Backbone as JSON Lines, residues from 0, in Angstrom:
{"i":0,"aa":"M","n":[-9.96,29.51,21.46],"ca":[-10.13,28.16,20.9],"c":[-11.18,27.44,21.73]}
{"i":1,"aa":"N","n":[-11.41,26.71,20.55],"ca":[-12.82,25.56,21.14],"c":[-11.93,24.27,21.56]}
{"i":2,"aa":"K","n":[-13.1,23.37,21.93],"ca":[-12.64,22.22,22.91],"c":[-12.21,21.23,21.97]}
{"i":3,"aa":"I","n":[-12.04,21.31,21.07],"ca":[-11.64,20.01,20.32],"c":[-10.24,20.34,19.83]}
{"i":4,"aa":"E","n":[-10.08,22.08,18.87],"ca":[-9.17,22.33,18.87],"c":[-8.04,22.31,19.92]}
{"i":5,"aa":"T","n":[-8.09,22.91,21.29],"ca":[-7.43,22.21,22.36],"c":[-7.48,21.13,22.73]}
{"i":6,"aa":"R","n":[-7.87,20.23,22.32],"ca":[-7.7,19.0,22.6],"c":[-6.48,18.68,21.55]}
{"i":7,"aa":"L","n":[-6.61,18.56,20.61],"ca":[-5.84,18.68,19.47],"c":[-4.76,19.6,19.75]}
{"i":8,"aa":"K","n":[-4.79,20.64,20.32],"ca":[-3.32,21.25,20.33],"c":[-2.46,20.24,21.68]}
{"i":9,"aa":"E","n":[-3.15,20.08,22.87],"ca":[-2.65,18.99,23.91],"c":[-1.95,17.82,23.24]}
{"i":10,"aa":"L","n":[-2.47,17.57,21.98],"ca":[-2.11,15.88,21.52],"c":[-1.1,16.01,20.61]}
{"i":11,"aa":"G","n":[-0.59,17.59,20.33],"ca":[0.74,17.94,19.88],"c":[0.09,17.92,18.15]}
{"i":12,"aa":"I","n":[-0.94,18.01,17.67],"ca":[-1.73,18.04,16.2],"c":[-1.71,19.69,15.79]}
{"i":13,"aa":"Q","n":[-1.39,19.69,14.63],"ca":[-1.88,21.24,13.89],"c":[-2.51,20.37,12.55]}
{"i":14,"aa":"L","n":[-3.58,21.12,12.39],"ca":[-4.4,20.07,11.62],"c":[-3.5,20.87,9.84]}
{"i":15,"aa":"P","n":[-3.27,20.2,9.08],"ca":[-3.3,20.86,7.79],"c":[-3.66,21.54,6.77]}
{"i":16,"aa":"E","n":[-3.38,22.1,5.54],"ca":[-4.3,22.7,4.73],"c":[-4.62,21.69,3.94]}
{"i":17,"aa":"V","n":[-6.21,21.99,3.74],"ca":[-6.41,20.68,3.16],"c":[-6.38,20.83,1.51]}
{"i":18,"aa":"P","n":[-5.88,19.9,1.36],"ca":[-4.86,19.65,-0.5],"c":[-5.86,19.97,-1.27]}
{"i":19,"aa":"K","n":[-5.71,20.73,-2.85],"ca":[-6.48,20.98,-3.4],"c":[-6.77,19.74,-4.17]}
{"i":20,"aa":"P","n":[-8.06,19.69,-4.62],"ca":[-8.27,17.94,-5.29],"c":[-7.55,17.87,-6.62]}
{"i":21,"aa":"V","n":[-7.14,16.49,-6.97],"ca":[-6.3,16.76,-8.36],"c":[-7.44,16.57,-9.4]}
{"i":22,"aa":"A","n":[-8.78,15.95,-9.24],"ca":[-9.76,15.87,-10.18],"c":[-10.98,16.21,-9.76]}
{"i":23,"aa":"N","n":[-12.32,15.9,-10.36],"ca":[-13.45,16.7,-10.26],"c":[-14.29,16.26,-9.0]}
{"i":24,"aa":"Y","n":[-13.58,16.72,-7.69],"ca":[-14.25,16.45,-6.82],"c":[-13.68,17.08,-5.51]}
{"i":25,"aa":"I","n":[-14.41,17.15,-4.82],"ca":[-14.66,18.16,-3.27],"c":[-14.04,17.53,-1.9]}
{"i":26,"aa":"P","n":[-12.96,18.06,-1.29],"ca":[-12.61,17.07,-0.07],"c":[-13.83,16.75,1.28]}
{"i":27,"aa":"A","n":[-15.15,17.79,1.33],"ca":[-15.47,17.37,2.13],"c":[-17.44,18.3,1.42]}
{"i":28,"aa":"K","n":[-18.29,17.43,1.91],"ca":[-19.34,17.82,1.33],"c":[-20.76,17.62,2.32]}
{"i":29,"aa":"R","n":[-21.58,18.73,2.64],"ca":[-22.75,18.46,3.9],"c":[-23.85,18.16,3.5]}
{"i":30,"aa":"T","n":[-25.12,17.66,3.76],"ca":[-25.8,17.52,3.14],"c":[-26.75,16.99,4.53]}
{"i":31,"aa":"G","n":[-27.63,17.74,4.84],"ca":[-28.51,17.93,5.98],"c":[-27.55,18.21,7.33]}
{"i":32,"aa":"N","n":[-27.31,17.28,7.89],"ca":[-26.89,17.21,8.85],"c":[-25.68,16.56,9.02]}
{"i":33,"aa":"L","n":[-25.15,15.67,7.88],"ca":[-23.9,15.05,7.86],"c":[-22.92,15.94,6.84]}
{"i":34,"aa":"I","n":[-21.82,15.18,7.2],"ca":[-20.27,16.03,6.34],"c":[-19.93,14.55,5.85]}
{"i":35,"aa":"Y","n":[-19.91,14.48,4.89],"ca":[-19.14,13.15,3.93],"c":[-18.04,14.02,3.6]}
{"i":36,"aa":"V","n":[-16.26,12.95,4.0],"ca":[-15.22,13.24,3.79],"c":[-14.45,12.59,2.88]}
{"i":37,"aa":"A","n":[-14.12,12.65,1.47],"ca":[-13.5,12.11,0.77],"c":[-12.43,11.41,1.29]}
{"i":38,"aa":"G","n":[-11.78,10.61,0.55],"ca":[-10.47,9.71,1.24],"c":[-9.67,11.09,1.44]}
{"i":39,"aa":"Q","n":[-8.97,10.77,1.88],"ca":[-7.58,11.7,2.47],"c":[-6.53,11.25,2.31]}
{"i":40,"aa":"I","n":[-5.32,11.39,2.36],"ca":[-4.17,10.43,2.5],"c":[-3.21,11.03,3.15]}
{"i":41,"aa":"P","n":[-2.3,9.92,3.56],"ca":[-1.3,10.5,4.74],"c":[-0.22,11.33,4.29]}
{"i":42,"aa":"V","n":[-0.19,12.58,4.73],"ca":[0.82,13.79,4.42],"c":[0.92,13.61,5.59]}
{"i":43,"aa":"E","n":[2.18,14.6,5.87],"ca":[3.05,15.29,6.83],"c":[4.37,15.81,6.51]}
{"i":44,"aa":"N","n":[3.97,17.32,7.16],"ca":[5.21,18.27,6.56],"c":[5.36,18.45,4.76]}
{"i":45,"aa":"G","n":[4.11,18.25,4.19],"ca":[4.57,17.89,2.95],"c":[4.31,17.28,2.3]}
{"i":46,"aa":"I","n":[5.31,15.84,3.03],"ca":[5.32,14.4,2.14],"c":[4.48,13.59,2.7]}
{"i":47,"aa":"V","n":[3.71,13.32,0.88],"ca":[3.09,11.76,0.69],"c":[3.63,10.43,1.51]}
{"i":48,"aa":"K","n":[3.3,10.14,2.93],"ca":[3.57,8.92,2.76],"c":[3.4,7.58,1.99]}
{"i":49,"aa":"K","n":[4.24,6.83,1.38],"ca":[3.78,6.02,0.75],"c":[4.61,4.28,1.15]}
{"i":50,"aa":"G","n":[3.99,3.61,0.4],"ca":[4.64,2.12,0.77],"c":[3.56,1.22,1.27]}
{"i":51,"aa":"K","n":[3.62,-0.06,1.02],"ca":[2.85,-1.23,1.17],"c":[3.01,-1.94,2.48]}
{"i":52,"aa":"L","n":[1.87,-2.03,3.26],"ca":[2.02,-2.58,4.52],"c":[2.7,-3.78,3.87]}
{"i":53,"aa":"G","n":[3.51,-4.52,4.7],"ca":[3.62,-6.4,4.59],"c":[4.89,-6.23,3.49]}
{"i":54,"aa":"K","n":[5.69,-5.06,3.25],"ca":[6.81,-4.81,2.27],"c":[7.47,-3.72,2.58]}
{"i":55,"aa":"D","n":[7.13,-2.79,2.5],"ca":[7.45,-1.35,2.61],"c":[7.04,-1.06,4.15]}
{"i":56,"aa":"L","n":[6.7,-1.42,4.72],"ca":[6.26,-0.48,5.49],"c":[5.66,-1.37,6.7]}
{"i":57,"aa":"N","n":[6.01,-1.52,8.2],"ca":[5.5,-2.62,9.35],"c":[4.03,-1.78,9.72]}
{"i":58,"aa":"L","n":[3.85,-2.88,10.34],"ca":[2.52,-2.42,11.12],"c":[2.23,-1.02,11.63]}
{"i":59,"aa":"E","n":[3.25,-0.62,12.78],"ca":[3.12,0.88,12.94],"c":[3.72,1.91,12.23]}
{"i":60,"aa":"E","n":[4.25,2.06,11.41],"ca":[4.08,2.7,9.96],"c":[2.54,3.17,9.68]}
{"i":61,"aa":"S","n":[2.15,1.91,9.5],"ca":[1.12,2.0,8.69],"c":[-0.09,2.19,9.59]}
{"i":62,"aa":"K","n":[-0.26,2.08,10.69],"ca":[-1.29,2.78,11.71],"c":[-1.01,4.44,11.53]}
{"i":63,"aa":"Y","n":[0.42,4.69,11.42],"ca":[0.9,6.04,11.5],"c":[0.17,6.99,10.34]}
{"i":64,"aa":"A","n":[0.3,5.96,8.81],"ca":[-0.4,6.67,8.03],"c":[-1.65,6.74,8.28]}
{"i":65,"aa":"T","n":[-2.0,6.06,8.59],"ca":[-3.61,6.16,9.06],"c":[-4.5,7.51,9.93]}
{"i":66,"aa":"K","n":[-3.35,7.05,10.61],"ca":[-3.64,8.49,11.79],"c":[-3.51,9.53,10.69]}
{"i":67,"aa":"L","n":[-2.15,9.93,10.17],"ca":[-2.63,11.13,9.46],"c":[-3.65,11.41,8.64]}
{"i":68,"aa":"C","n":[-3.65,10.12,7.54],"ca":[-4.9,10.38,6.85],"c":[-6.21,11.0,7.67]}
{"i":69,"aa":"A","n":[-6.62,10.4,9.15],"ca":[-7.96,10.87,9.76],"c":[-7.58,12.6,10.53]}
{"i":70,"aa":"I","n":[-6.14,12.85,10.38],"ca":[-5.71,14.31,10.71],"c":[-6.55,14.38,9.5]}
{"i":71,"aa":"G","n":[-6.43,14.38,8.68],"ca":[-6.71,14.96,7.32],"c":[-8.28,15.32,6.83]}
{"i":72,"aa":"C","n":[-8.62,14.16,7.53],"ca":[-10.24,13.93,7.36],"c":[-11.06,15.29,8.41]}
{"i":73,"aa":"L","n":[-10.44,15.29,9.3],"ca":[-10.67,16.66,10.35],"c":[-10.68,17.69,10.34]}
{"i":74,"aa":"A","n":[-9.47,18.2,8.91],"ca":[-9.25,18.94,7.95],"c":[-9.97,19.61,7.45]}
{"i":75,"aa":"A","n":[-10.39,18.62,6.35],"ca":[-11.79,18.47,5.67],"c":[-13.36,19.18,6.2]}
{"i":76,"aa":"I","n":[-13.36,18.89,7.5],"ca":[-14.74,18.8,7.93],"c":[-14.51,20.41,8.33]}
{"i":77,"aa":"K","n":[-13.04,21.06,9.37],"ca":[-13.23,22.57,9.42],"c":[-13.39,23.02,8.33]}
{"i":78,"aa":"T","n":[-13.18,22.64,7.19],"ca":[-13.43,23.38,6.01],"c":[-15.15,23.84,5.98]}
{"i":79,"aa":"I","n":[-15.76,23.38,6.72],"ca":[-17.0,23.39,6.6],"c":[-18.39,24.02,7.7]}
{"i":80,"aa":"C","n":[-17.36,23.68,9.14],"ca":[-17.7,24.05,10.08],"c":[-16.54,23.76,11.14]}
{"i":81,"aa":"S","n":[-16.97,24.33,12.55],"ca":[-16.34,23.98,13.56],"c":[-16.28,22.98,13.81]}
{"i":82,"aa":"L","n":[-14.98,22.11,14.24],"ca":[-15.35,20.91,15.15],"c":[-15.92,20.35,16.1]}
{"i":83,"aa":"D","n":[-16.17,21.54,17.02],"ca":[-16.95,21.08,18.19],"c":[-18.51,21.53,17.37]}
{"i":84,"aa":"K","n":[-19.24,21.59,16.41],"ca":[-20.5,21.14,16.02],"c":[-20.34,19.59,15.79]}
{"i":85,"aa":"V","n":[-19.5,18.87,14.99],"ca":[-19.63,17.06,15.53],"c":[-19.63,16.8,16.8]}
{"i":86,"aa":"T","n":[-21.38,16.18,16.28],"ca":[-22.03,15.15,17.58],"c":[-21.87,14.35,17.27]}
{"i":87,"aa":"N","n":[-21.09,13.48,16.06],"ca":[-20.99,12.18,16.26],"c":[-20.06,11.69,14.75]}
{"i":88,"aa":"I","n":[-19.17,10.75,14.66],"ca":[-18.47,9.88,14.09],"c":[-18.96,8.95,13.53]}
{"i":89,"aa":"V","n":[-20.17,9.44,12.33],"ca":[-20.55,7.86,12.12],"c":[-19.89,6.34,11.75]}
{"i":90,"aa":"A","n":[-19.02,6.85,10.86],"ca":[-18.35,5.89,10.17],"c":[-16.75,5.93,9.45]}
{"i":91,"aa":"M","n":[-16.07,5.22,9.61],"ca":[-14.85,5.39,8.88],"c":[-14.48,4.33,7.75]}
{"i":92,"aa":"H","n":[-13.83,4.69,6.76],"ca":[-13.4,3.33,5.68],"c":[-12.41,3.7,5.65]}
{"i":93,"aa":"G","n":[-11.25,2.4,5.35],"ca":[-9.78,2.74,5.13],"c":[-9.58,1.75,4.01]}
{"i":94,"aa":"L","n":[-8.69,2.15,3.2],"ca":[-7.96,1.46,1.9],"c":[-7.05,1.58,2.61]}
{"i":95,"aa":"V","n":[-6.04,0.25,2.84],"ca":[-4.64,0.6,3.53],"c":[-3.87,-0.61,2.51]}
{"i":96,"aa":"N","n":[-2.93,0.56,1.27],"ca":[-2.07,-0.23,0.98],"c":[-1.12,-1.42,1.45]}
{"i":97,"aa":"S","n":[-1.45,-2.31,1.27],"ca":[-0.66,-3.4,1.35],"c":[-0.82,-4.64,0.36]}
{"i":98,"aa":"T","n":[0.83,-5.65,1.07],"ca":[1.08,-6.81,0.06],"c":[-0.96,-7.8,0.01]}
{"i":99,"aa":"S","n":[-0.74,-8.34,-1.08],"ca":[-2.08,-9.59,-1.06],"c":[-1.73,-10.28,0.41]}
{"i":100,"aa":"E","n":[-0.8,-10.46,0.66],"ca":[-0.57,-11.79,1.81],"c":[-1.3,-11.11,2.9]}
{"i":101,"aa":"N","n":[-0.51,-10.08,3.13],"ca":[-0.74,-9.19,4.43],"c":[-2.54,-9.25,4.77]}
{"i":102,"aa":"T","n":[-2.34,-9.33,6.62],"ca":[-3.75,-9.37,6.82],"c":[-4.03,-8.47,8.4]}
{"i":103,"aa":"E","n":[-3.22,-7.53,8.02],"ca":[-3.37,-7.03,9.11],"c":[-3.76,-5.09,9.16]}
{"i":104,"aa":"Q","n":[-4.81,-5.46,8.05],"ca":[-5.49,-3.51,7.64],"c":[-5.82,-3.07,8.7]}
{"i":105,"aa":"A","n":[-7.46,-4.14,9.58],"ca":[-7.9,-4.03,10.4],"c":[-6.97,-3.24,11.42]}
{"i":106,"aa":"D","n":[-5.88,-4.15,11.65],"ca":[-4.88,-3.2,13.09],"c":[-4.33,-2.17,12.52]}
{"i":107,"aa":"A","n":[-4.07,-1.6,10.76],"ca":[-3.5,-0.58,10.49],"c":[-4.25,0.61,11.03]}
{"i":108,"aa":"M","n":[-5.86,-0.02,10.64],"ca":[-7.09,1.51,10.72],"c":[-7.09,1.46,12.62]}
{"i":109,"aa":"N","n":[-6.65,1.02,13.3],"ca":[-6.6,1.52,14.5],"c":[-6.02,2.66,14.39]}
{"i":110,"aa":"G","n":[-4.67,2.93,14.02],"ca":[-4.44,4.12,14.07],"c":[-5.2,5.55,13.84]}
{"i":111,"aa":"A","n":[-6.48,5.33,12.62],"ca":[-7.08,6.63,12.64],"c":[-7.95,6.43,13.67]}
{"i":112,"aa":"S","n":[-8.42,5.13,13.83],"ca":[-10.04,5.04,14.73],"c":[-9.28,5.4,16.47]}
{"i":113,"aa":"D","n":[-8.3,4.74,16.91],"ca":[-7.41,5.21,18.5],"c":[-7.86,7.14,18.05]}
{"i":114,"aa":"F","n":[-6.97,7.52,17.43],"ca":[-6.9,8.79,17.2],"c":[-8.53,9.97,16.98]}
{"i":115,"aa":"V","n":[-9.2,9.16,16.55],"ca":[-10.46,9.97,16.38],"c":[-11.16,9.84,17.57]}
{"i":116,"aa":"V","n":[-10.9,8.68,18.48],"ca":[-11.77,8.51,19.74],"c":[-10.62,9.17,20.71]}
{"i":117,"aa":"D","n":[-9.81,8.97,20.91],"ca":[-9.01,9.93,21.26],"c":[-8.97,11.55,21.43]}
{"i":118,"aa":"V","n":[-9.33,12.36,20.12],"ca":[-10.16,13.66,20.1],"c":[-11.07,13.94,20.37]}
{"i":119,"aa":"F","n":[-12.37,12.79,20.27],"ca":[-13.5,13.11,20.45],"c":[-14.39,12.58,21.65]}
{"i":120,"aa":"G","n":[-13.71,11.43,22.08],"ca":[-14.55,10.37,23.2],"c":[-15.16,9.8,22.47]}
{"i":121,"aa":"E","n":[-16.37,9.36,23.52],"ca":[-17.25,8.73,23.32],"c":[-17.87,8.77,21.66]}
{"i":122,"aa":"I","n":[-18.11,10.39,21.63],"ca":[-19.02,10.16,19.69],"c":[-18.0,10.35,19.05]}
{"i":123,"aa":"G","n":[-16.5,10.08,19.16],"ca":[-15.82,9.8,17.74],"c":[-15.52,8.0,18.02]}
{"i":124,"aa":"K","n":[-16.79,7.19,18.76],"ca":[-16.38,5.75,18.14],"c":[-17.48,5.49,16.95]}
{"i":125,"aa":"H","n":[-17.21,4.42,15.97],"ca":[-17.63,5.0,14.87],"c":[-17.87,3.98,13.91]}
{"i":126,"aa":"T","n":[-18.49,3.3,13.22],"ca":[-18.4,1.92,12.89],"c":[-17.53,2.15,11.43]}
{"i":127,"aa":"R","n":[-16.93,1.23,10.84],"ca":[-15.86,1.15,10.38],"c":[-15.44,-0.39,9.35]}
{"i":128,"aa":"T","n":[-14.48,0.43,8.09],"ca":[-14.15,-1.25,7.02],"c":[-12.72,-0.82,6.82]}
{"i":129,"aa":"A","n":[-12.06,-1.84,6.76],"ca":[-10.39,-1.33,6.52],"c":[-10.0,-3.17,5.72]}
{"i":130,"aa":"V","n":[-10.22,-2.39,4.15],"ca":[-9.79,-2.82,3.3],"c":[-8.31,-2.95,2.75]}
{"i":131,"aa":"G","n":[-7.3,-4.11,2.52],"ca":[-6.59,-4.22,2.02],"c":[-6.67,-4.18,0.24]}
{"i":132,"aa":"V","n":[-5.68,-3.03,-0.27],"ca":[-5.65,-2.8,-1.42],"c":[-4.63,-2.36,-1.82]}
{"i":133,"aa":"S","n":[-4.47,-1.74,-3.5],"ca":[-3.5,-1.67,-4.02],"c":[-3.39,0.0,-4.54]}
{"i":134,"aa":"V","n":[-3.48,1.14,-3.5],"ca":[-3.61,2.16,-3.37],"c":[-3.11,3.22,-4.69]}
{"i":135,"aa":"P","n":[-3.4,3.83,-5.28],"ca":[-2.92,4.62,-6.63],"c":[-1.68,4.97,-6.12]}
{"i":136,"aa":"H","n":[-0.89,4.92,-6.63],"ca":[0.75,5.74,-6.23],"c":[1.26,5.69,-5.31]}
{"i":137,"aa":"N","n":[1.28,4.0,-4.71],"ca":[1.96,3.62,-3.85],"c":[1.66,4.61,-2.41]}
{"i":138,"aa":"I","n":[0.26,4.88,-2.39],"ca":[0.25,5.87,-1.24],"c":[-0.07,5.06,-0.21]}
{"i":139,"aa":"A","n":[0.74,5.11,1.23],"ca":[0.24,4.05,2.03],"c":[-1.28,3.66,3.02]}
{"i":140,"aa":"A","n":[-2.16,4.94,2.22],"ca":[-2.78,4.62,3.01],"c":[-4.32,6.07,2.88]}
{"i":141,"aa":"S","n":[-5.47,5.83,2.36],"ca":[-6.49,6.65,2.1],"c":[-7.86,6.23,3.16]}
{"i":142,"aa":"V","n":[-8.0,7.22,3.8],"ca":[-9.0,6.71,4.95],"c":[-10.2,8.47,4.4]}
{"i":143,"aa":"Y","n":[-11.77,7.61,4.64],"ca":[-12.85,8.3,4.27],"c":[-13.59,8.5,5.43]}
{"i":144,"aa":"M","n":[-14.79,9.58,5.88],"ca":[-15.26,9.71,7.01],"c":[-16.66,10.56,6.88]}
{"i":145,"aa":"V","n":[-17.61,9.85,8.13],"ca":[-19.07,10.39,7.4],"c":[-18.99,10.77,9.31]}
{"i":146,"aa":"A","n":[-19.3,11.96,9.36],"ca":[-19.5,12.9,10.48],"c":[-21.06,13.43,10.46]}
{"i":147,"aa":"E","n":[-21.34,13.41,11.79],"ca":[-23.02,14.09,11.84],"c":[-22.42,15.7,12.35]}
{"i":148,"aa":"V","n":[-23.14,16.49,12.29],"ca":[-22.87,17.78,13.14],"c":[-24.68,18.56,13.31]}
{"i":149,"aa":"E","n":[-24.16,19.5,14.25],"ca":[-25.53,19.92,14.95],"c":[-25.35,20.74,13.42]}
{"i":150,"aa":"E","n":[-27.27,20.77,13.95],"ca":[-27.99,21.46,12.66],"c":[-27.61,22.65,12.46]}
């Protein structure tokens, strides 16, 4: 077992199967030494987490949803290469389903960011955006990622 998979196991994380796209796109694409991951949604045991931060979900629930999205991002990267080949998590961008009054989107994205740094250490530190939107189908969040990998 490789280093990152061992770390995931220590954290009690099992990467899920990457869902098949429901439209004309792919889950992840490599160009040069970068992998771009399409927005991943929060799925746990086959169930999509739904709801709006500030209405249906509290901050902790929304943080957990973004963490699930980040887990999905790692699963998408793994369809292209071993996670041990990741040399840098360049960026993470989060769309947090939230009410128009809510201002905790950046706090909610800490669920994804903290998880990635916990898994990768220093190379997991990344640039980030967190935006409050109305995510389609009332899905709790969508997170996409850019990772640098070995040549």
